[in-house]
TORPA-4810 file (N, C-alpha, C, O; in nm, 3 decimals):
<nodes>
NODE_1_2.871_-2.533_-1.772_2.924_-2.609_-1.661_2.845_-2.738_-1.640_2.901_-2.842_-1.608_X
NODE_2_2.713_-2.728_-1.658_2.628_-2.846_-1.638_2.671_-2.959_-1.731_2.675_-3.075_-1.690_X
NODE_3_2.702_-2.925_-1.856_2.744_-3.025_-1.954_2.876_-3.089_-1.910_2.891_-3.211_-1.919_X
NODE_4_2.971_-3.009_-1.864_3.101_-3.064_-1.822_3.086_-3.156_-1.701_3.151_-3.260_-1.695_X
NODE_5_3.001_-3.119_-1.605_2.978_-3.206_-1.490_2.910_-3.336_-1.535_2.944_-3.443_-1.486_X
NODE_6_2.816_-3.326_-1.630_2.747_-3.445_-1.680_2.842_-3.533_-1.761_2.830_-3.655_-1.760_X
NODE_7_2.936_-3.471_-1.831_3.034_-3.546_-1.911_3.124_-3.629_-1.821_3.165_-3.739_-1.857_X
NODE_8_3.155_-3.576_-1.705_3.236_-3.649_-1.608_3.383_-3.648_-1.643_3.430_-3.561_-1.716_X
NODE_9_3.455_-3.744_-1.590_3.599_-3.749_-1.612_3.669_-3.632_-1.545_3.628_-3.587_-1.438_X
NODE_10_3.773_-3.584_-1.609_3.851_-3.474_-1.552_3.823_-3.342_-1.622_3.903_-3.249_-1.610_X
NODE_11_3.713_-3.333_-1.695_3.687_-3.212_-1.774_3.672_-3.088_-1.686_3.719_-2.980_-1.724_X
NODE_12_3.608_-3.099_-1.571_3.590_-2.983_-1.483_3.724_-2.941_-1.423_3.754_-2.822_-1.415_X
NODE_13_3.803_-3.038_-1.381_3.935_-3.007_-1.326_4.025_-2.945_-1.434_4.102_-2.853_-1.406_X
NODE_14_4.014_-2.995_-1.557_4.093_-2.939_-1.668_4.052_-2.796_-1.695_4.136_-2.710_-1.722_X
NODE_15_3.922_-2.769_-1.690_3.872_-2.633_-1.711_3.928_-2.539_-1.604_3.977_-2.430_-1.636_X
NODE_16_3.921_-2.580_-1.478_3.974_-2.497_-1.369_4.124_-2.473_-1.387_4.171_-2.361_-1.368_X
NODE_17_4.198_-2.578_-1.423_4.343_-2.566_-1.441_4.374_-2.471_-1.556_4.464_-2.388_-1.545_X
NODE_18_4.300_-2.482_-1.666_4.324_-2.396_-1.783_4.294_-2.250_-1.752_4.370_-2.162_-1.791_X
NODE_19_4.183_-2.224_-1.683_4.152_-2.085_-1.647_4.260_-2.029_-1.554_4.296_-1.912_-1.563_X
NODE_20_4.312_-2.114_-1.465_4.416_-2.069_-1.372_4.544_-2.032_-1.446_4.620_-1.947_-1.399_X
NODE_21_4.569_-2.095_-1.561_4.690_-2.071_-1.639_4.678_-1.950_-1.732_4.778_-1.908_-1.791_X
NODE_22_4.559_-1.893_-1.747_4.541_-1.775_-1.833_4.612_-1.657_-1.768_4.590_-1.626_-1.650_X
NODE_23_4.697_-1.592_-1.845_4.771_-1.476_-1.793_4.680_-1.355_-1.780_4.584_-1.340_-1.855_X
NODE_24_4.712_-1.270_-1.685_4.638_-1.144_-1.674_4.675_-1.056_-1.792_4.780_-1.073_-1.854_X
NODE_25_4.586_-0.963_-1.824_4.610_-0.876_-1.939_4.563_-0.736_-1.906_4.448_-0.716_-1.865_X
NODE_26_4.651_-0.640_-1.923_4.614_-0.501_-1.901_4.579_-0.473_-1.756_4.576_-0.563_-1.672_X
NODE_27_4.552_-0.347_-1.729_4.514_-0.308_-1.593_4.362_-0.316_-1.583_4.290_-0.231_-1.636_X
NODE_28_4.313_-0.418_-1.516_4.170_-0.435_-1.499_4.100_-0.493_-1.620_3.977_-0.490_-1.626_X
NODE_29_4.175_-0.546_-1.719_4.111_-0.604_-1.837_4.080_-0.750_-1.812_3.963_-0.787_-1.794_X
NODE_30_4.182_-0.835_-1.810_4.165_-0.976_-1.774_4.240_-0.996_-1.643_4.362_-0.983_-1.638_X
NODE_31_4.166_-1.028_-1.539_4.226_-1.047_-1.408_4.252_-1.195_-1.384_4.201_-1.280_-1.456_X
NODE_32_4.332_-1.225_-1.283_4.362_-1.364_-1.247_4.232_-1.435_-1.209_4.152_-1.382_-1.132_X
NODE_33_4.212_-1.554_-1.264_4.092_-1.631_-1.233_4.109_-1.706_-1.102_4.220_-1.740_-1.062_X
NODE_34_3.997_-1.731_-1.037_3.994_-1.807_-0.913_4.037_-1.951_-0.942_4.022_-1.998_-1.055_X
NODE_35_4.090_-2.020_-0.842_4.135_-2.158_-0.860_4.021_-2.250_-0.902_4.043_-2.349_-0.971_X
NODE_36_3.900_-2.216_-0.860_3.785_-2.299_-0.891_3.687_-2.217_-0.976_3.580_-2.180_-0.930_X
NODE_37_3.725_-2.190_-1.100_3.641_-2.109_-1.189_3.507_-2.176_-1.216_3.408_-2.107_-1.239_X
NODE_38_3.504_-2.308_-1.214_3.379_-2.379_-1.243_3.274_-2.358_-1.136_3.154_-2.371_-1.164_X
NODE_39_3.314_-2.324_-1.014_3.217_-2.299_-0.906_3.142_-2.170_-0.929_3.028_-2.156_-0.885_X
NODE_40_3.204_-2.075_-0.998_3.144_-1.945_-1.031_3.083_-1.878_-0.908_2.970_-1.829_-0.913_X
NODE_41_3.158_-1.876_-0.799_3.110_-1.813_-0.676_3.153_-1.668_-0.671_3.263_-1.633_-0.713_X
NODE_42_3.066_-1.584_-0.620_3.094_-1.442_-0.594_3.152_-1.371_-0.716_3.251_-1.299_-0.704_X
NODE_43_3.092_-1.390_-0.831_3.142_-1.328_-0.952_3.066_-1.200_-0.983_2.944_-1.194_-0.970_X
NODE_44_3.141_-1.099_-1.023_3.081_-0.975_-1.071_3.064_-0.987_-1.222_3.111_-1.083_-1.283_X
NODE_45_2.998_-0.889_-1.282_2.975_-0.892_-1.427_3.106_-0.898_-1.504_3.115_-0.970_-1.604_X
NODE_46_3.208_-0.824_-1.459_3.335_-0.825_-1.533_3.403_-0.961_-1.524_3.481_-0.996_-1.612_X
NODE_47_3.375_-1.039_-1.418_3.432_-1.174_-1.408_3.371_-1.265_-1.514_3.441_-1.344_-1.577_X
NODE_48_3.239_-1.256_-1.532_3.173_-1.334_-1.637_3.224_-1.292_-1.774_3.243_-1.376_-1.863_X
NODE_49_3.247_-1.163_-1.791_3.301_-1.111_-1.917_3.440_-1.170_-1.942_3.469_-1.213_-2.054_X
NODE_50_3.524_-1.173_-1.841_3.658_-1.230_-1.854_3.650_-1.380_-1.886_3.725_-1.429_-1.970_X
NODE_51_3.560_-1.451_-1.819_3.543_-1.594_-1.845_3.505_-1.617_-1.991_3.558_-1.708_-2.055_X
NODE_52_3.414_-1.536_-2.044_3.371_-1.551_-2.183_3.485_-1.517_-2.279_3.506_-1.589_-2.377_X
NODE_53_3.557_-1.410_-2.252_3.664_-1.368_-2.342_3.777_-1.469_-2.350_3.847_-1.476_-2.451_X
NODE_54_3.797_-1.547_-2.247_3.905_-1.646_-2.245_3.854_-1.789_-2.266_3.932_-1.884_-2.255_X
NODE_55_3.728_-1.805_-2.296_3.666_-1.938_-2.298_3.711_-2.029_-2.412_3.723_-2.149_-2.392_X
NODE_56_3.737_-1.975_-2.530_3.768_-2.061_-2.645_3.887_-2.154_-2.619_3.872_-2.276_-2.634_X
NODE_57_4.004_-2.104_-2.582_4.115_-2.198_-2.559_4.094_-2.285_-2.435_4.148_-2.395_-2.426_X
NODE_58_4.017_-2.237_-2.340_3.994_-2.313_-2.216_3.902_-2.432_-2.242_3.927_-2.540_-2.189_X
NODE_59_3.797_-2.414_-2.321_3.699_-2.520_-2.346_3.742_-2.617_-2.456_3.685_-2.725_-2.470_X
NODE_60_3.841_-2.578_-2.535_3.880_-2.661_-2.649_3.922_-2.801_-2.605_4.010_-2.817_-2.520_X
NODE_61_3.857_-2.901_-2.663_3.891_-3.040_-2.637_3.835_-3.100_-2.509_3.865_-3.215_-2.478_X
NODE_62_3.755_-3.026_-2.435_3.699_-3.081_-2.311_3.585_-3.179_-2.337_3.556_-3.265_-2.254_X
NODE_63_3.520_-3.166_-2.452_3.412_-3.256_-2.490_3.452_-3.330_-2.617_3.534_-3.280_-2.694_X
NODE_64_3.398_-3.449_-2.639_3.430_-3.521_-2.762_3.363_-3.458_-2.883_3.267_-3.381_-2.870_X
NODE_65_3.414_-3.491_-3.002_3.351_-3.444_-3.126_3.216_-3.513_-3.138_3.202_-3.626_-3.092_X
NODE_66_3.118_-3.451_-3.196_3.110_-3.319_-3.256_3.073_-3.210_-3.155_3.062_-3.093_-3.191_X
NODE_67_3.055_-3.248_-3.029_3.008_-3.152_-2.928_3.112_-3.045_-2.897_3.077_-2.932_-2.863_X
NODE_68_3.240_-3.080_-2.909_3.345_-2.982_-2.889_3.329_-2.866_-2.987_3.335_-2.749_-2.949_X
NODE_69_3.308_-2.900_-3.115_3.292_-2.796_-3.218_3.165_-2.714_-3.195_3.166_-2.593_-3.213_X
NODE_70_3.058_-2.779_-3.154_2.932_-2.709_-3.128_2.951_-2.608_-3.015_2.907_-2.494_-3.026_X
NODE_71_3.017_-2.650_-2.907_3.039_-2.560_-2.793_3.133_-2.446_-2.831_3.108_-2.331_-2.794_X
NODE_72_3.240_-2.476_-2.905_3.334_-2.371_-2.945_3.267_-2.269_-3.038_3.291_-2.149_-3.025_X
NODE_73_3.184_-2.316_-3.131_3.111_-2.223_-3.218_3.015_-2.136_-3.137_3.003_-2.016_-3.163_X
NODE_74_2.949_-2.196_-3.041_2.857_-2.122_-2.955_2.932_-2.015_-2.875_2.887_-1.901_-2.866_X
NODE_75_3.045_-2.052_-2.817_3.124_-1.956_-2.740_3.176_-1.843_-2.828_3.176_-1.727_-2.787_X
NODE_76_3.220_-1.876_-2.949_3.268_-1.773_-3.041_3.157_-1.675_-3.075_3.178_-1.554_-3.074_X
NODE_77_3.039_-1.728_-3.106_2.927_-1.640_-3.143_2.880_-1.555_-3.025_2.843_-1.440_-3.043_X
NODE_78_2.883_-1.611_-2.903_2.850_-1.530_-2.785_2.955_-1.422_-2.763_2.921_-1.309_-2.727_X
NODE_79_3.083_-1.455_-2.784_3.189_-1.355_-2.770_3.174_-1.244_-2.874_3.196_-1.127_-2.845_X
NODE_80_3.136_-1.282_-2.996_3.115_-1.182_-3.102_2.997_-1.092_-3.065_3.007_-0.970_-3.078_X
NODE_81_2.888_-1.151_-3.020_2.771_-1.072_-2.979_2.812_-0.978_-2.865_2.775_-0.860_-2.866_X
NODE_82_2.886_-1.028_-2.770_2.929_-0.948_-2.655_3.018_-0.832_-2.699_3.007_-0.721_-2.646_X
NODE_83_3.105_-0.857_-2.796_3.194_-0.751_-2.846_3.112_-0.637_-2.907_3.142_-0.520_-2.883_X
NODE_84_3.011_-0.670_-2.984_2.924_-0.566_-3.040_2.847_-0.493_-2.930_2.830_-0.371_-2.936_X
NODE_85_2.801_-0.567_-2.830_2.724_-0.505_-2.721_2.809_-0.408_-2.641_2.757_-0.310_-2.587_X
NODE_86_2.940_-0.432_-2.631_3.028_-0.348_-2.550_3.092_-0.232_-2.627_3.164_-0.152_-2.567_X
NODE_87_3.067_-0.221_-2.757_3.127_-0.111_-2.832_3.086_0.023_-2.771_2.971_0.041_-2.731_X
NODE_88_3.180_0.115_-2.765_3.153_0.248_-2.710_3.094_0.342_-2.815_3.034_0.444_-2.781_X
NODE_89_3.111_0.308_-2.942_3.062_0.392_-3.050_3.004_0.302_-3.157_3.069_0.209_-3.204_X
NODE_90_2.881_0.329_-3.196_2.816_0.250_-3.300_2.784_0.338_-3.420_2.756_0.457_-3.407_X
NODE_91_2.789_0.276_-3.536_2.744_0.339_-3.660_2.628_0.255_-3.713_2.594_0.152_-3.656_X
NODE_92_2.569_0.299_-3.823_2.463_0.219_-3.884_2.517_0.082_-3.925_2.448_-0.019_-3.912_X
NODE_93_2.641_0.080_-3.973_2.701_-0.047_-4.015_2.723_-0.141_-3.897_2.691_-0.259_-3.906_X
NODE_94_2.777_-0.089_-3.786_2.801_-0.177_-3.671_2.671_-0.229_-3.613_2.664_-0.343_-3.565_X
NODE_95_2.567_-0.147_-3.615_2.436_-0.194_-3.567_2.379_-0.301_-3.659_2.316_-0.396_-3.613_X
NODE_96_2.402_-0.286_-3.791_2.358_-0.389_-3.885_2.435_-0.519_-3.861_2.378_-0.628_-3.865_X
NODE_97_2.566_-0.507_-3.837_2.647_-0.625_-3.806_2.603_-0.688_-3.674_2.601_-0.810_-3.660_X
NODE_98_2.567_-0.604_-3.578_2.519_-0.652_-3.448_2.389_-0.731_-3.466_2.372_-0.838_-3.408_X
NODE_99_2.298_-0.677_-3.547_2.173_-0.748_-3.578_2.204_-0.884_-3.640_2.144_-0.986_-3.604_X
NODE_100_2.297_-0.884_-3.734_2.334_-1.009_-3.802_2.399_-1.106_-3.703_2.376_-1.227_-3.710_X
NODE_101_2.479_-1.054_-3.611_2.542_-1.139_-3.510_2.437_-1.206_-3.422_2.455_-1.321_-3.380_X
NODE_102_2.327_-1.137_-3.395_2.219_-1.196_-3.315_2.153_-1.309_-3.391_2.122_-1.414_-3.334_X
NODE_103_2.130_-1.287_-3.520_2.069_-1.393_-3.602_2.164_-1.512_-3.609_2.122_-1.627_-3.599_X
NODE_104_2.292_-1.482_-3.628_2.394_-1.587_-3.634_2.401_-1.663_-3.501_2.421_-1.784_-3.501_X
NODE_105_2.386_-1.594_-3.390_2.394_-1.656_-3.258_2.281_-1.756_-3.235_2.302_-1.857_-3.168_X
NODE_106_2.165_-1.728_-3.288_2.051_-1.816_-3.260_2.071_-1.956_-3.317_2.021_-2.053_-3.260_X
NODE_107_2.143_-1.968_-3.428_2.164_-2.101_-3.489_2.248_-2.193_-3.401_2.205_-2.305_-3.374_X
NODE_108_2.366_-2.151_-3.354_2.442_-2.242_-3.267_2.376_-2.268_-3.132_2.397_-2.374_-3.072_X
NODE_109_2.298_-2.173_-3.083_2.227_-2.196_-2.956_2.128_-2.311_-2.974_2.120_-2.400_-2.890_X
NODE_110_2.052_-2.307_-3.082_1.954_-2.414_-3.107_2.025_-2.547_-3.139_1.978_-2.653_-3.097_X
NODE_111_2.136_-2.541_-3.211_2.213_-2.662_-3.240_2.266_-2.722_-3.109_2.263_-2.844_-3.091_X
NODE_112_2.314_-2.637_-3.020_2.363_-2.683_-2.890_2.251_-2.749_-2.811_2.271_-2.855_-2.751_X
NODE_113_2.134_-2.687_-2.812_2.022_-2.744_-2.737_1.977_-2.878_-2.797_1.950_-2.972_-2.723_X
NODE_114_1.970_-2.885_-2.929_1.918_-3.006_-2.994_2.017_-3.121_-2.997_1.977_-3.237_-2.984_X
NODE_115_2.146_-3.092_-3.015_2.243_-3.200_-3.032_2.323_-3.231_-2.906_2.343_-3.349_-2.873_X
NODE_116_2.368_-3.130_-2.835_2.454_-3.155_-2.719_2.372_-3.172_-2.592_2.394_-3.267_-2.516_X
NODE_117_2.279_-3.082_-2.568_2.201_-3.088_-2.443_2.118_-3.216_-2.433_2.098_-3.268_-2.323_X
NODE_118_2.070_-3.267_-2.546_1.989_-3.388_-2.542_2.072_-3.512_-2.511_2.019_-3.613_-2.464_X
NODE_119_2.202_-3.506_-2.537_2.290_-3.620_-2.513_2.327_-3.634_-2.365_2.347_-3.745_-2.316_X
NODE_120_2.336_-3.522_-2.295_2.383_-3.522_-2.156_2.265_-3.504_-2.060_2.179_-3.418_-2.081_X
NODE_121_2.265_-3.585_-1.955_2.164_-3.573_-1.850_2.220_-3.477_-1.745_2.295_-3.517_-1.656_X
NODE_122_2.184_-3.349_-1.756_2.242_-3.246_-1.670_2.162_-3.230_-1.542_2.038_-3.233_-1.541_X
NODE_123_2.235_-3.214_-1.434_2.176_-3.198_-1.301_2.223_-3.065_-1.243_2.307_-2.996_-1.302_X
NODE_124_2.168_-3.029_-1.128_2.215_-2.911_-1.056_2.365_-2.924_-1.030_2.415_-3.033_-1.007_X
NODE_125_2.433_-2.811_-1.034_2.575_-2.812_-0.997_2.585_-2.840_-0.848_2.490_-2.814_-0.774_X
NODE_126_2.698_-2.893_-0.801_2.711_-2.926_-0.658_2.678_-2.810_-0.565_2.612_-2.830_-0.462_X
NODE_127_2.723_-2.688_-0.599_2.694_-2.574_-0.511_2.546_-2.537_-0.514_2.492_-2.492_-0.412_X
NODE_128_2.478_-2.555_-0.628_2.334_-2.529_-0.634_2.259_-2.629_-0.547_2.168_-2.592_-0.473_X
NODE_129_2.298_-2.755_-0.557_2.233_-2.859_-0.477_2.257_-2.836_-0.328_2.167_-2.857_-0.247_X
NODE_130_2.377_-2.792_-0.293_2.408_-2.765_-0.152_2.321_-2.653_-0.097_2.274_-2.660_0.016_X
NODE_131_2.300_-2.549_-0.177_2.217_-2.436_-0.134_2.073_-2.482_-0.113_2.011_-2.448_-0.013_X
NODE_132_2.019_-2.560_-0.209_1.882_-2.608_-0.194_1.868_-2.702_-0.075_1.769_-2.697_-0.002_X
NODE_133_1.969_-2.788_-0.055_1.966_-2.880_0.060_1.972_-2.806_0.192_1.905_-2.843_0.288_X
NODE_134_2.053_-2.700_0.197_2.067_-2.620_0.319_1.934_-2.552_0.352_1.891_-2.549_0.467_X
NODE_135_1.869_-2.497_0.248_1.740_-2.429_0.270_1.634_-2.527_0.318_1.557_-2.497_0.410_X
NODE_136_1.629_-2.645_0.255_1.532_-2.746_0.296_1.561_-2.796_0.438_1.469_-2.819_0.516_X
NODE_137_1.690_-2.811_0.470_1.729_-2.856_0.604_1.691_-2.756_0.710_1.641_-2.794_0.816_X
NODE_138_1.713_-2.628_0.684_1.678_-2.523_0.779_1.528_-2.520_0.801_1.481_-2.507_0.915_X
NODE_139_1.451_-2.533_0.693_1.305_-2.533_0.703_1.257_-2.655_0.784_1.167_-2.643_0.867_X
NODE_140_1.318_-2.771_0.759_1.278_-2.892_0.831_1.308_-2.880_0.980_1.227_-2.922_1.063_X
NODE_141_1.423_-2.823_1.015_1.459_-2.806_1.156_1.362_-2.711_1.224_1.321_-2.735_1.337_X
NODE_142_1.325_-2.602_1.156_1.229_-2.506_1.213_1.094_-2.570_1.238_1.024_-2.536_1.334_X
NODE_143_1.057_-2.665_1.150_0.928_-2.731_1.165_0.936_-2.856_1.252_0.836_-2.925_1.272_X
NODE_144_1.056_-2.886_1.303_1.074_-3.001_1.392_1.068_-3.134_1.320_1.032_-3.235_1.380_X
NODE_145_1.102_-3.136_1.192_1.098_-3.260_1.114_1.240_-3.308_1.087_1.338_-3.235_1.108_X
NODE_146_1.250_-3.432_1.041_1.381_-3.487_1.003_1.429_-3.416_0.876_1.349_-3.379_0.790_X
NODE_147_1.559_-3.399_0.867_1.617_-3.332_0.750_1.611_-3.428_0.632_1.669_-3.537_0.637_X
NODE_148_1.542_-3.388_0.523_1.530_-3.479_0.408_1.661_-3.487_0.329_1.734_-3.388_0.316_X
NODE_149_1.689_-3.605_0.278_1.805_-3.624_0.190_1.752_-3.613_0.048_1.669_-3.693_0.005_X
NODE_150_1.801_-3.515_-0.024_1.748_-3.494_-0.159_1.855_-3.522_-0.264_1.975_-3.517_-0.237_X
NODE_151_1.808_-3.552_-0.381_1.894_-3.574_-0.497_1.900_-3.445_-0.578_1.805_-3.366_-0.575_X
NODE_152_2.009_-3.422_-0.651_2.014_-3.303_-0.736_1.901_-3.305_-0.839_1.865_-3.410_-0.892_X
NODE_153_1.846_-3.187_-0.866_1.737_-3.176_-0.963_1.792_-3.174_-1.105_1.906_-3.132_-1.128_X
NODE_154_1.711_-3.219_-1.196_1.747_-3.215_-1.338_1.745_-3.070_-1.386_1.653_-2.996_-1.353_X
NODE_155_1.846_-3.029_-1.462_1.853_-2.893_-1.516_1.869_-2.901_-1.667_1.953_-2.975_-1.717_X
NODE_156_1.788_-2.827_-1.738_1.799_-2.823_-1.883_1.811_-2.678_-1.929_1.776_-2.585_-1.857_X
NODE_157_1.862_-2.661_-2.051_1.874_-2.528_-2.109_1.735_-2.476_-2.141_1.659_-2.541_-2.214_X
NODE_158_1.701_-2.361_-2.088_1.568_-2.303_-2.106_1.577_-2.183_-2.199_1.615_-2.074_-2.157_X
NODE_159_1.543_-2.204_-2.325_1.550_-2.095_-2.423_1.428_-2.004_-2.417_1.421_-1.906_-2.491_X
NODE_160_1.333_-2.035_-2.332_1.217_-1.947_-2.317_1.239_-1.844_-2.206_1.151_-1.763_-2.179_X
NODE_161_1.354_-1.848_-2.143_1.385_-1.753_-2.035_1.394_-1.611_-2.091_1.435_-1.590_-2.205_X
NODE_162_1.356_-1.516_-2.009_1.355_-1.376_-2.049_1.493_-1.329_-2.094_1.505_-1.256_-2.193_X
NODE_163_1.596_-1.372_-2.023_1.732_-1.325_-2.054_1.775_-1.364_-2.194_1.850_-1.290_-2.257_X
NODE_164_1.729_-1.477_-2.245_1.764_-1.517_-2.381_1.691_-1.429_-2.483_1.749_-1.390_-2.583_X
NODE_165_1.565_-1.399_-2.457_1.487_-1.320_-2.552_1.531_-1.174_-2.559_1.512_-1.109_-2.661_X
NODE_166_1.588_-1.123_-2.453_1.630_-0.982_-2.455_1.757_-0.960_-2.537_1.788_-0.846_-2.572_X
NODE_167_1.830_-1.065_-2.568_1.951_-1.050_-2.649_1.921_-0.983_-2.783_2.000_-0.902_-2.831_X
NODE_168_1.809_-1.016_-2.842_1.772_-0.960_-2.973_1.735_-0.812_-2.964_1.734_-0.743_-3.065_X
NODE_169_1.705_-0.763_-2.845_1.664_-0.624_-2.828_1.781_-0.527_-2.816_1.761_-0.406_-2.824_X
NODE_170_1.901_-0.576_-2.798_2.016_-0.487_-2.777_2.039_-0.389_-2.891_2.053_-0.270_-2.864_X
NODE_171_2.043_-0.432_-3.019_2.068_-0.334_-3.125_1.965_-0.221_-3.128_2.002_-0.104_-3.142_X
NODE_172_1.837_-0.253_-3.115_1.734_-0.148_-3.117_1.742_-0.061_-2.992_1.714_0.058_-2.998_X
NODE_173_1.780_-0.121_-2.879_1.796_-0.043_-2.756_1.912_0.055_-2.769_1.903_0.168_-2.722_X
NODE_174_2.019_0.012_-2.833_2.133_0.101_-2.855_2.093_0.216_-2.947_2.134_0.330_-2.925_X
NODE_175_2.012_0.186_-3.049_1.962_0.293_-3.137_1.880_0.394_-3.057_1.891_0.515_-3.079_X
NODE_176_1.800_0.345_-2.966_1.708_0.430_-2.891_1.776_0.505_-2.777_1.751_0.625_-2.759_X
NODE_177_1.861_0.437_-2.699_1.913_0.495_-2.576_2.064_0.520_-2.576_2.115_0.583_-2.483_X
NODE_178_2.134_0.473_-2.675_2.279_0.489_-2.678_2.350_0.362_-2.638_2.286_0.261_-2.606_X
NODE_179_2.482_0.367_-2.640_2.561_0.247_-2.611_2.545_0.203_-2.466_2.508_0.283_-2.379_X
NODE_180_2.572_0.076_-2.441_2.548_0.020_-2.308_2.638_0.079_-2.201_2.604_0.074_-2.083_X
NODE_181_2.753_0.135_-2.240_2.839_0.195_-2.138_2.782_0.325_-2.082_2.826_0.371_-1.977_X
NODE_182_2.684_0.385_-2.152_2.627_0.510_-2.103_2.527_0.489_-1.989_2.490_0.584_-1.920_X
NODE_183_2.484_0.364_-1.968_2.395_0.337_-1.855_2.438_0.211_-1.780_2.355_0.146_-1.716_X
NODE_184_2.565_0.178_-1.786_2.620_0.063_-1.715_2.676_0.108_-1.580_2.723_0.221_-1.567_X
NODE_185_2.671_0.021_-1.482_2.730_0.052_-1.352_2.877_0.015_-1.348_2.945_0.041_-1.249_X
NODE_186_2.927_-0.047_-1.454_3.065_-0.093_-1.453_3.165_0.021_-1.442_3.268_0.005_-1.378_X
NODE_187_3.136_0.137_-1.502_3.228_0.250_-1.494_3.246_0.297_-1.350_3.355_0.340_-1.312_X
NODE_188_3.142_0.291_-1.271_3.149_0.335_-1.132_3.242_0.244_-1.053_3.308_0.290_-0.960_X
NODE_189_3.246_0.116_-1.088_3.327_0.022_-1.011_3.474_0.027_-1.047_3.556_-0.036_-0.980_X
NODE_190_3.511_0.099_-1.153_3.652_0.112_-1.192_3.719_0.209_-1.096_3.659_0.311_-1.061_X
NODE_191_3.842_0.180_-1.052_3.912_0.274_-0.963_3.924_0.412_-1.026_3.928_0.425_-1.149_X
NODE_192_3.928_0.512_-0.944_3.928_0.651_-0.990_4.040_0.680_-1.088_4.025_0.766_-1.174_X
NODE_193_4.153_0.611_-1.076_4.265_0.635_-1.166_4.229_0.612_-1.311_4.290_0.673_-1.399_X
NODE_194_4.132_0.526_-1.339_4.093_0.499_-1.477_3.997_0.601_-1.532_3.985_0.612_-1.654_X
NODE_195_3.928_0.677_-1.448_3.825_0.770_-1.495_3.872_0.914_-1.485_3.855_0.990_-1.580_X
NODE_196_3.931_0.952_-1.373_3.965_1.091_-1.346_4.072_1.146_-1.436_4.111_1.262_-1.424_X
</nodes>
């Protein structure tokens, strides 16, 4: 989202419109997207999953070449990694493919960081900036000071974050503890008709 906001133009509006046009699929599989998908407000894990599963046709053409191809390759590899992570049954072969998918994923992530992220000056999303401004304003009022006017902070892709490094641990974790559905809270959130 940061890249699309930095790119400017109508790319964010086009993304929202495209997500809104995605048809629902199955009972509880792909649900209707919010009118403002780019805001990503009040999303559950399954909403992020739906956004990822429908991302390729939605993001296509929103950025100029070669960045469009870089983003689409990245989204495809993340979707592939996610598909392996969500399998209900793994074999030695699927775990080997999952390991390979992780290695494959690291290349487009680094390409995205080096080629696309360096081109765009990304800032906080409007809702992130509003939250930080609200917190600073509340603090200033409590201290009896004038409310400061702040500019959005610069945001960059941080590949040293813990969440990125744990992606490589999924195959070995599945070997050790079983598939992710055996300790996921997602099953509990499904209506009883799907489980009982």
